[in-house]
N, C-alpha and C positions, 0 to 999 in steps of 0.2 A: 127939233134939235138945233141948238145955236152953234153951228159949225161954220167957221170962216175958212175959205180956201185961198191959198196964195201960191204963186210960183215958187218952186224950190230954189234955194240958193246955197252956195257953199257954206254960208254962215249957219245953215240949218243942220250941218253934218252931225254935230254932237247929239242933238235931240233926236235926229233920225236914227242914228246908230243905237241909241238907247231903246227907242220904240222897236226897231228892227230886231234887236236881240231878244227883247221881251216877247215879241210876237212869234218869233220862230222857235222859241223853246218848245212850244206845243208840237211843232213839226218834228223837232229832234226826238221828242218822246214817241211820236208815231213811228218814226223810222229807226229808232234805237241807236242814233248817232248824232253827236253834235258837230260832226265834221261836214258842215255844209256852208257854202259861201256866205249866206246872210249872218251866220254866227261867227265865222272866222275873219270876216272883213275887218280891217283896221280903220281907225279914224282917218289916217292919212290917205288910205286907199279910197275911202268914201269921199273925202274932200276932193280928191283928184277926179273921181267919177262925176261929182256934181258940177265940175267946171265944164264937162262935156255933155252930160245927160240933161234932159228936160224933165219936168214933172211938177207935181203939186204937193203941198202939205195941207193938212187939215188941222185947225186949232179950235179948241173950245176955251174961250178966254185966252189967257196967255200960254196954256198948255198945248204942246204939239201932240195930237192924238192919232195921226195917221199920215202916211206918205206913200207916194207912188212915183216910180221913175219910168221914163220912156225914152226910146230912141226912134227916130222917124226917118224913113226913106220915102221916095215918091210913091212907092208901091205898098209900104207896110208900116204900121205903127207897132213897134215892139214894146210890149208892156212888161215891166219887171218889178220885183221887190215891192209888192203891195204889203204894207205893214200897218196894222192897226193896234192900238193899245189893247192889251188883253182884257182889261176890265170894260172896254167899250165895244168889243167884237160883237157882231150881231145887231148893231144899232143903225146900220145903213151907211156907215162912213166909207167902207170899201166901195160900195155901189156908187156913192156920191163922187168919190175920186175917179173911179172908172169912167163915169159919165163926163166928168170934166176933161179928162185927157182925150176921150173920143170926140167931144165937141170941138176941142182945140186943134185936132188933127186935120190935115188935108189928105191923108192917105185913104185909099179906097177900102183897106182892110186892116184889122187889128189882130195881133197874135199875142198869146201869153201861154205860159205852161205852168204846170204844177205836178206834184207827184201822184201816182196812182192811189196811194193810201190816203191822200188828203181829200176825202169825200166831201167835206163841207165846202172846200174851195171849188171843187168841180160843180157842186150844186149851185153855188153862188154864181159862178161864171155862166152856167147854162141858163139860169134865171135872168141873166143880163143879155142873153142872146148869143152867147158863144157856143160853138159846136166842136166836138172832138174831131180833129183832122188826122192825128197821128199819135201812135204810142211807140215810144222808143224803149226797148227792154234794157234795163240797167244791169242785168246779169245776177241780180240778188233777189229775184222774185218780185221786184217792183219795176215800174216803168215811168218815164216822163210822159205826161199827157199834154200834148200840144192842142190848143183850142184857137179857133178863129171866128171872127165876126165881120160881116160886111158892114162898113160904115156909110158908104155911099156908092153909087154906080161909078164905074171907072170913067164914064164920060162926063162926070161932073156932079 
């Protein structure tokens, strides 16, 4: 697959928002609501976030086909908003983006979360070495599923 990765910049905001909304529609259908941050985030909010967040975008030719955003502390790489163009989901772009942020990180561990009904996401993350560490009940029959992966030993 001819995918090129680049660091995310605020100039990518419009394309990222388009991919994000398209990608999370399937999640909205699973959960029966479009009231979720990836779908309600505005362009201005995303631009502001991208001035502080780190991450990568994936392009196939000129087309942005995926994005991942992260925040990092000395202890933890927090991974969020993995979004892949719906017509290219399942082609390894999400895995490629995860590998890029993991390689780039100095943190000993990475954490991400998904919803309990998002079984394909859980399977992908488990296949990438993430393990479920916590489930937080949302009071509606679903839970947030937090997953972690050791990136390197704490000693280096």
